[in-house]
C-alpha positions as CSV (number, residue, x, y, z in Angstrom):
1,M,0.0,0.0,0.0
2,V,1.4,3.4,-1.0
3,S,1.3,6.3,1.4
4,N,0.7,9.8,0.2
5,K,2.8,11.4,3.0
6,S,6.5,11.4,2.4
7,A,9.1,12.8,4.7
8,G,9.3,16.6,4.5
9,E,6.1,16.9,2.4
10,Q,3.8,19.7,3.4
11,V,0.7,18.5,5.3
12,R,-2.5,19.1,3.3
13,V,-5.9,18.4,5.0
14,R,-9.4,19.1,4.1
15,F,-12.9,19.6,5.6
16,A,-15.5,18.5,3.1
17,P,-19.0,19.1,4.3
18,S,-22.2,18.3,2.4
19,P,-24.5,21.4,2.2
20,T,-27.6,19.5,3.2
21,G,-28.2,21.5,6.4
22,R,-26.5,23.3,9.2
23,L,-23.0,22.6,10.5
24,H,-23.6,20.2,13.4
25,I,-21.3,19.6,16.3
26,G,-19.6,16.5,14.9
27,G,-18.8,18.3,11.7
28,A,-17.5,21.3,13.6
29,R,-15.1,19.2,15.6
30,T,-13.8,17.6,12.4
31,A,-13.3,21.0,10.9
32,I,-11.4,22.1,14.1
33,Y,-9.1,19.1,14.1
34,N,-8.2,19.6,10.4
35,W,-7.7,23.3,10.8
36,A,-5.6,22.9,14.0
37,F,-3.5,20.1,12.5
38,A,-2.7,22.3,9.5
39,R,-1.8,25.2,11.6
40,A,0.4,23.1,14.0
41,T,2.3,21.5,11.1
42,G,2.6,24.6,8.9
43,G,0.3,22.8,6.5
44,V,-2.7,23.8,4.3
45,F,-6.3,23.7,5.3
46,V,-8.6,23.1,2.3
47,L,-12.4,23.6,2.4
48,R,-14.3,21.6,-0.2
49,I,-18.1,21.5,-0.7
50,E,-19.4,18.1,-1.5
51,D,-22.7,19.0,-3.1
52,T,-23.4,15.9,-5.2
53,D,-26.7,15.2,-3.4
54,P,-29.0,17.2,-5.8
55,D,-32.1,16.8,-3.7
56,R,-30.7,18.2,-0.4
57,S,-27.7,20.3,-1.4
58,T,-28.4,24.1,-1.6
59,E,-26.5,27.3,-2.0
60,E,-28.3,28.5,1.1
61,N,-26.9,25.6,3.1
62,T,-23.4,26.2,1.7
63,Q,-23.6,29.8,3.0
64,I,-24.8,28.6,6.4
65,I,-21.8,26.4,6.7
66,L,-19.4,29.1,5.6
67,R,-20.8,31.5,8.1
68,A,-20.5,29.0,10.9
69,L,-16.8,28.3,10.0
70,R,-16.1,32.0,9.8
71,W,-17.8,32.6,13.2
72,M,-15.6,29.9,14.8
73,G,-12.5,31.6,13.2
74,L,-11.6,28.6,11.1
75,D,-10.0,30.3,8.2
76,W,-9.3,28.1,5.1
77,D,-6.3,28.4,2.9
78,E,-7.9,27.1,-0.2
79,G,-11.6,26.7,-1.1
80,P,-14.8,28.7,-1.8
81,E,-14.3,32.5,-1.7
82,V,-10.5,32.0,-1.4
83,G,-9.6,30.0,-4.5
84,G,-6.4,28.0,-4.8
85,P,-4.4,26.0,-7.3
86,F,-6.6,22.9,-7.2
87,G,-10.0,24.3,-7.7
88,P,-12.9,24.4,-8.3
89,Y,-13.6,23.5,-4.6
90,I,-17.2,22.6,-5.2
91,Q,-17.9,19.0,-6.4
92,T,-20.6,19.8,-8.9
93,K,-18.1,22.0,-10.8
94,R,-15.5,19.2,-10.9
95,T,-17.3,16.7,-13.2
96,H,-14.4,16.8,-15.7
97,I,-12.1,15.4,-13.0
98,Y,-14.3,12.4,-12.5
99,A,-14.8,11.8,-16.2
100,E,-11.0,11.7,-16.7
101,A,-10.5,9.3,-13.9
102,L,-13.3,7.0,-15.3
103,E,-11.6,7.0,-18.7
104,K,-8.3,6.0,-17.0
105,L,-10.0,3.1,-15.3
106,K,-11.6,2.0,-18.5
107,A,-8.3,1.9,-20.2
108,K,-6.9,-0.3,-17.4
109,N,-10.0,-2.6,-17.6
110,A,-10.5,-1.8,-13.9
111,V,-14.2,-0.9,-14.4
112,Y,-17.1,-2.4,-16.4
113,P,-20.6,-1.3,-17.4
114,C,-23.5,-2.8,-15.5
115,F,-26.9,-2.9,-17.0
116,C,-28.8,-4.4,-14.0
117,S,-31.7,-2.1,-13.0
118,K,-32.5,-1.1,-9.5
119,E,-35.6,-3.3,-9.7
120,E,-33.6,-6.4,-10.7
121,L,-31.1,-5.8,-7.8
122,E,-33.9,-5.4,-5.3
123,Q,-35.6,-8.6,-6.5
124,K,-32.3,-10.5,-5.9
125,R,-32.0,-9.0,-2.4
126,A,-35.6,-9.9,-1.6
127,A,-35.1,-13.4,-2.9
128,A,-32.0,-13.9,-0.7
129,E,-33.9,-12.7,2.3
130,E,-36.9,-14.9,1.6
131,A,-34.6,-17.9,1.3
132,G,-33.0,-17.0,4.6
133,K,-29.7,-16.2,3.1
134,A,-27.5,-13.2,3.8
135,Y,-27.4,-10.8,0.8
136,I,-23.7,-10.5,0.0
137,G,-24.1,-7.6,-2.5
138,Y,-23.9,-7.4,-6.2
139,D,-23.5,-10.8,-7.8
140,K,-21.3,-9.6,-10.7
141,T,-23.9,-10.4,-13.4
142,C,-22.3,-8.0,-15.9
143,R,-18.7,-8.4,-14.9
144,D,-17.8,-10.8,-17.7
145,L,-20.0,-9.4,-20.5
146,D,-18.3,-9.5,-23.8
147,P,-16.9,-5.9,-24.3
148,A,-18.3,-5.6,-27.8
149,V,-21.7,-6.6,-26.6
150,A,-21.5,-4.2,-23.8
151,Q,-20.4,-1.4,-26.1
152,T,-23.3,-2.1,-28.4
153,R,-25.8,-1.8,-25.6
154,I,-24.1,1.5,-24.5
155,D,-24.3,2.8,-28.0
156,A,-28.0,1.9,-28.1
157,G,-28.6,4.2,-25.1
158,E,-29.3,1.4,-22.6
159,P,-29.0,2.8,-19.0
160,H,-25.9,1.6,-17.2
161,V,-23.6,2.3,-14.3
162,W,-19.9,1.8,-14.0
163,R,-18.6,-0.6,-11.4
164,L,-15.2,-1.2,-10.0
165,R,-13.7,-4.5,-10.9
166,V,-12.4,-5.7,-7.5
167,P,-9.4,-7.9,-8.2
168,E,-10.1,-11.6,-7.5
169,G,-8.0,-13.0,-4.7
170,H,-7.1,-9.6,-3.4
171,E,-5.3,-9.7,0.0
172,P,-6.9,-8.1,3.0
173,I,-7.1,-4.4,2.7
174,E,-4.9,-3.0,5.4
175,F,-3.9,0.5,6.6
176,D,-2.5,2.2,9.7
177,D,-5.0,4.6,11.1
178,A,-3.5,7.5,13.0
179,V,-6.2,7.0,15.7
180,Y,-7.3,3.3,15.6
181,G,-3.9,1.8,14.7
182,H,-3.5,-1.1,12.3
183,M,-6.8,-1.9,10.4
184,S,-7.5,-4.9,8.3
185,F,-10.6,-5.7,6.1
186,P,-11.2,-8.8,4.1
187,A,-11.4,-8.0,0.4
188,D,-13.7,-10.9,-0.5
189,V,-16.7,-9.1,1.2
190,M,-16.2,-6.0,-1.0
191,D,-18.6,-6.1,-3.9
192,D,-17.9,-4.4,-7.2
193,M,-19.1,-1.0,-6.1
194,I,-20.7,1.6,-8.4
195,L,-18.3,4.4,-9.2
196,V,-20.5,6.3,-11.7
197,R,-24.3,6.3,-11.7
198,S,-26.5,5.9,-14.8
199,D,-26.9,9.7,-15.0
200,G,-23.1,10.1,-15.2
201,S,-22.7,11.5,-11.7
202,P,-19.9,10.0,-9.4
203,T,-20.7,8.2,-6.2
204,Y,-19.4,9.6,-3.0
205,N,-16.4,7.2,-2.7
206,F,-15.3,7.7,-6.2
207,A,-15.5,11.5,-6.1
208,V,-13.7,11.7,-2.7
209,V,-10.8,9.7,-4.0
210,C,-10.5,11.8,-7.1
211,D,-10.8,15.1,-5.2
212,D,-8.4,14.2,-2.4
213,T,-5.8,13.0,-4.9
214,D,-6.2,16.1,-7.2
215,M,-6.0,18.4,-4.2
216,R,-2.9,16.6,-2.9
217,I,-4.5,15.7,0.5
218,T,-2.0,14.0,2.7
219,H,-4.2,13.3,5.8
220,V,-7.9,12.5,5.8
221,I,-9.2,13.4,9.3
222,R,-12.9,12.5,9.6
223,G,-15.5,10.8,11.7
224,D,-15.4,7.1,12.3
225,D,-18.8,6.7,10.5
226,H,-16.6,6.8,7.4
227,L,-14.4,3.9,8.6
228,S,-16.3,1.4,6.5
229,N,-15.8,3.6,3.4
230,T,-12.0,3.6,3.8
231,P,-11.3,0.0,2.5
232,R,-13.5,0.7,-0.5
233,Q,-11.7,4.0,-1.2
234,I,-8.4,2.2,-0.9
235,L,-9.5,-0.2,-3.6
236,I,-10.2,2.8,-5.8
237,Y,-6.8,4.4,-5.0
238,E,-5.2,1.2,-6.0
239,A,-7.1,0.8,-9.3
240,L,-6.2,4.4,-10.3
241,G,-2.6,4.0,-9.1
242,Y,-2.9,7.0,-6.8
243,P,-1.0,7.4,-3.5
244,I,-3.0,6.7,-0.4
245,P,-3.3,9.4,2.3
246,T,-2.9,8.8,6.0
247,F,-6.3,8.2,7.6
248,A,-7.4,9.4,11.1
249,H,-10.9,8.4,12.1
250,L,-12.5,10.3,15.0
251,S,-14.8,8.6,17.6
252,M,-18.4,9.5,18.1
253,I,-19.8,12.3,20.2
254,L,-22.4,11.1,22.6
255,G,-24.9,12.8,24.8
256,P,-24.8,12.5,28.6
257,D,-27.0,9.4,28.4
258,G,-24.4,7.6,26.3
259,K,-26.5,7.7,23.1
260,K,-25.6,9.4,19.9
261,L,-25.8,13.2,20.1
262,S,-29.2,14.4,18.8
263,K,-31.8,17.1,19.2
264,R,-33.1,15.4,22.3
265,H,-29.9,16.5,24.1
266,G,-30.5,20.2,23.1
267,A,-28.9,22.3,20.4
268,T,-27.0,20.3,17.7
269,S,-25.7,23.0,15.3
270,V,-22.9,25.5,15.7
271,E,-25.3,28.4,14.9
272,E,-27.7,27.4,17.6
273,Y,-25.0,27.6,20.2
274,R,-23.9,31.0,18.8
275,D,-27.5,32.2,19.1
276,E,-27.6,31.0,22.7
277,G,-24.7,33.3,23.6
278,Y,-21.7,31.0,23.4
279,L,-18.4,32.5,22.3
280,S,-16.6,31.1,19.3
281,D,-13.4,30.7,21.4
282,T,-15.4,28.6,23.8
283,M,-16.8,26.4,21.1
284,V,-13.4,25.8,19.5
285,N,-11.8,25.0,22.9
286,F,-14.6,22.8,24.1
287,L,-15.0,20.8,20.8
288,A,-11.3,20.3,20.5
289,L,-11.4,18.5,23.9
290,L,-14.0,16.1,22.7
291,G,-11.5,13.4,21.7
292,W,-8.2,15.2,22.1
293,S,-6.2,16.6,25.0
294,L,-3.2,18.7,25.5
295,D,-1.8,16.9,28.5
296,G,-4.7,15.2,30.1
297,E,-5.3,17.9,32.6
298,T,-5.5,21.4,31.0
299,T,-9.0,22.5,30.2
300,I,-8.7,26.1,29.0
301,I,-6.7,26.0,25.8
302,P,-6.6,29.2,23.8
303,R,-6.7,28.8,20.1
304,D,-3.1,29.9,19.6
305,V,-2.0,27.1,21.9
306,L,-4.2,24.7,20.1
307,C,-2.7,25.7,16.8
308,E,0.8,25.1,18.2
309,K,0.3,21.9,20.1
310,F,-2.4,19.9,18.3
311,G,-1.4,16.5,17.0
312,L,-3.0,13.3,15.9
313,N,-1.1,11.3,18.5
314,R,-3.3,12.6,21.3
315,I,-6.6,11.8,19.8
316,T,-8.4,9.1,21.7
317,K,-10.4,6.2,20.4
318,K,-12.9,6.6,23.3
319,D,-16.3,8.1,22.4
320,A,-16.6,11.7,23.7
321,I,-19.4,12.9,26.0
322,F,-20.9,16.2,25.2
323,D,-21.3,17.9,28.6
324,E,-23.3,21.1,28.2
325,T,-22.7,22.0,31.8
326,K,-19.0,22.0,31.2
327,L,-19.5,24.0,28.0
328,T,-21.5,26.7,29.9
329,W,-18.9,26.8,32.7
330,M,-16.1,27.2,30.1
331,N,-18.1,30.0,28.4
332,G,-18.2,31.9,31.6
333,V,-14.4,31.6,32.0
334,Y,-13.9,33.0,28.5
335,I,-16.3,35.9,29.1
336,R,-14.3,36.8,32.2
337,E,-11.1,36.9,30.3
338,M,-12.3,39.2,27.5
339,T,-11.4,42.8,27.0
340,P,-14.3,45.3,27.3
341,A,-14.0,46.1,23.6
342,A,-14.1,42.4,22.6
343,F,-17.1,41.8,24.9
344,V,-19.1,44.6,23.3
345,E,-18.4,43.3,19.8
346,A,-19.4,39.8,20.7
347,A,-22.4,40.8,22.8
348,R,-23.7,43.3,20.2
349,P,-26.9,41.5,19.3
350,W,-27.9,41.2,23.0
351,L,-26.9,44.7,23.9
352,C,-29.0,46.0,21.1
353,K,-31.9,43.9,22.1
354,A,-31.7,45.2,25.7
355,A,-31.5,48.8,24.4
356,G,-34.4,48.2,22.0
357,C,-32.3,49.4,19.1
358,D,-31.3,48.1,15.7
359,D,-29.6,51.3,14.6
360,D,-25.8,50.9,14.0
361,G,-25.4,54.6,14.6
362,F,-26.9,54.3,18.1
363,F,-24.7,51.4,18.9
364,E,-21.5,53.0,17.7
365,G,-22.3,56.2,19.4
366,H,-22.7,54.3,22.7
367,R,-19.8,51.9,22.4
368,V,-17.8,53.4,25.2
369,W,-20.9,53.4,27.4
370,F,-21.5,49.7,26.6
371,E,-17.9,48.9,27.4
372,K,-18.5,50.3,31.0
373,L,-21.0,47.5,31.4
374,Y,-18.4,44.8,31.0
375,P,-17.0,44.7,34.5
376,L,-20.6,44.8,35.9
377,L,-21.6,41.8,33.9
378,A,-18.4,39.7,33.4
379,E,-18.7,37.8,36.8
380,R,-22.4,37.3,36.4
381,L,-22.7,35.8,33.0
382,V,-22.1,32.3,31.6
383,R,-23.9,33.0,28.3
384,L,-24.3,36.3,26.4
385,D,-28.1,35.7,25.9
386,E,-28.4,36.4,29.6
387,I,-27.5,40.1,29.0
388,P,-30.9,41.6,28.2
389,D,-32.6,40.4,31.4
390,K,-29.7,41.7,33.5
391,I,-29.5,45.2,32.0
392,A,-33.0,45.9,30.6
393,F,-33.7,48.3,33.6
394,L,-30.9,50.6,32.3
395,F,-33.1,51.5,29.3
396,W,-36.4,52.2,31.1
397,G,-35.7,55.9,31.2
398,N,-37.7,57.5,34.1
399,N,-40.0,54.4,34.3
400,I,-39.7,51.5,36.7
401,I,-41.1,48.0,36.6
402,L,-41.3,46.8,40.1
403,D,-41.0,43.1,40.8
404,A,-43.9,42.2,43.2
405,D,-41.9,39.7,45.2
406,S,-39.0,42.1,45.7
407,V,-41.4,44.9,46.8
408,D,-42.9,42.6,49.4
409,K,-39.6,41.4,50.7
410,T,-37.6,44.6,50.8
411,L,-40.1,47.6,50.7
412,K,-43.1,46.3,52.6
413,K,-41.3,44.1,55.1
414,E,-42.3,45.1,58.6
415,G,-39.7,47.2,60.4
416,C,-37.4,47.6,57.4
417,R,-37.7,51.5,57.2
418,A,-37.7,51.3,53.5
419,K,-39.4,54.6,52.8
420,E,-37.1,56.4,55.2
421,A,-34.1,54.9,53.5
422,L,-35.3,55.9,50.0
423,L,-36.0,59.5,51.0
424,A,-32.6,59.8,52.6
425,C,-30.8,58.3,49.6
426,R,-32.9,60.5,47.3
427,D,-31.5,63.6,49.0
428,V,-28.0,62.4,48.4
429,L,-28.5,61.5,44.8
430,A,-30.2,64.9,44.2
431,D,-27.2,66.8,45.6
432,T,-25.4,68.1,42.5
433,S,-22.3,68.9,44.6
434,I,-21.6,65.2,44.7
435,S,-19.7,63.9,41.7
436,W,-21.9,61.6,39.6
437,N,-19.6,58.5,39.8
438,F,-20.3,55.3,41.6
439,E,-17.6,55.7,44.3
440,A,-18.7,59.2,45.4
441,L,-22.4,58.3,45.3
442,Q,-21.8,55.0,47.2
443,D,-19.7,56.7,49.9
444,A,-22.2,59.5,50.3
445,C,-25.1,57.1,50.7
446,K,-23.1,54.7,53.0
447,A,-22.4,57.7,55.3
448,L,-26.1,57.7,56.1
449,C,-26.0,54.4,57.8
450,E,-24.5,55.5,61.1
451,P,-26.7,58.6,61.8
452,M,-29.8,56.6,60.7
453,E,-28.7,53.5,62.6
454,L,-29.3,51.3,59.6
455,K,-27.2,48.5,58.3
456,P,-26.0,49.1,54.7
457,K,-28.2,46.2,53.5
458,L,-31.3,47.9,54.8
459,L,-30.3,51.1,53.2
460,F,-29.2,49.8,49.8
461,Q,-31.8,47.0,49.2
462,P,-34.7,49.4,49.0
463,L,-32.7,51.7,46.7
464,R,-31.8,48.7,44.5
465,V,-35.5,47.8,44.0
466,A,-36.4,51.4,43.3
467,I,-33.7,51.8,40.7
468,T,-33.6,48.3,39.1
469,G,-37.0,47.0,39.9
470,N,-35.6,43.9,41.6
471,M,-33.7,43.0,44.7
472,V,-31.2,41.1,42.6
473,S,-29.2,43.1,40.0
474,I,-25.8,44.0,38.7
475,P,-23.8,46.4,41.0
476,L,-26.1,49.1,42.1
477,F,-24.0,52.3,42.2
478,E,-22.0,51.4,39.1
479,S,-25.4,51.1,37.4
480,I,-26.6,54.5,38.8
481,E,-23.5,56.1,37.3
482,L,-24.6,54.9,33.8
483,M,-28.0,56.5,34.2
484,S,-29.1,60.1,34.3
485,R,-29.7,61.9,37.6
486,E,-33.2,62.9,36.4
487,N,-34.2,59.3,35.6
488,V,-32.8,57.9,38.9
489,L,-34.7,60.5,41.0
490,A,-37.9,59.9,39.0
491,R,-37.8,56.2,39.7
492,I,-37.3,56.7,43.4
493,D,-40.2,59.1,43.4
494,Y,-42.5,56.7,41.5
495,T,-41.6,53.9,43.9
496,I,-42.3,56.0,47.0
497,D,-45.7,57.1,45.5
498,H,-46.6,53.7,44.3
499,V,-45.7,51.6,47.3
500,F,-46.1,53.9,50.3
501,E,-48.6,56.7,49.3
502,Q,-51.6,54.5,48.4
């Protein structure tokens, strides 16, 4: 068996999604591994769109996949929108490549036309099952047709496919997988597979071999659901005389219940997690650890470290468990490590939602103001979609929406002296001689505690409810600083009137 990777040859890997839907978690992990391996080895990351399923492949789905890859920061060196020396990078535009390969196989007598219809093949399958026998695949009915007779039938327009002529007596098909180790498959169970359909389109296995060879792919890193395809593809490589790449098959990703990850476990696509407020750095870090480790202990692995240290030798055969609790924890870690500017950019959709604005001019004009929110939120977020609920009160103007439970527990509680506390704090906040920054305002209000003989909690909790509407909120005085004096006083006045003057 020939290897496609010689010493010193540049690594070339590819991610080849089918545009039949969104980019799911399993595909995203495959993309990350290929991208990281290329970056760690100084290689080339190729993106190829395998759109040969005409019923399900759409341009819209292609764009969805490209957006998801860009959001994760997985930049490709060759592929759609980038180009490269081995394009086109979309299968439906590469039909000439497959046609040339088929002619090469014809010249070597490595393929033959098969005129058996789908109905005939299905009847044979049904007959075998009825007789209690295992269906072993195509029975090679057309394999030994006289070439002249076959050509006459082709010239007459009779529908036919082209099948690979698997050599009789072929030894077991063996290869060394970079993850699973030495693999061996008996060749006598491999039927003469279809390479080209009756409409002239290539089958998956044929197109992949042609594309990977033409694009000089040295390592094929993909899910282990393709493991059964590998011996079939090796037979095609051998028939064409093409060098065989190194294969690395990735174990499955399972849900917490040990079953294949699916919608019953929650979100399954990259964009769903993006829309739930997860950061791209989090997703890359988390998905990289579903089957690979840096040292068996380190959990937070920035992408620059991943691009430096990633290797196939640390990919495990063990199925990975998708733990959303860990993902959410990790997202909180990444949020706390952001800069205010990066936070505002990442959180833009949720900040705009909280502000009730879809105007870019408004957002850009308030960018510095939004950046001041970061330290108030960083320690209190694990997902960005939590932002609107936490800061909505900042955009109520001079209005206040009082939470009934908070009113009962902090304003109406017997002996709490809430009205007295609010009036005293109002006088402080109305004093224009006090600088409108959180430290000065907090110190001035806190100074009321001793003469009023009130604990800080009994002074500040009523004020928190009057300003934010709730007894739980982001830091109070830092929030007050971000609001206008007029609106703050109006809310206190409304609360006093609404709660105590009825």
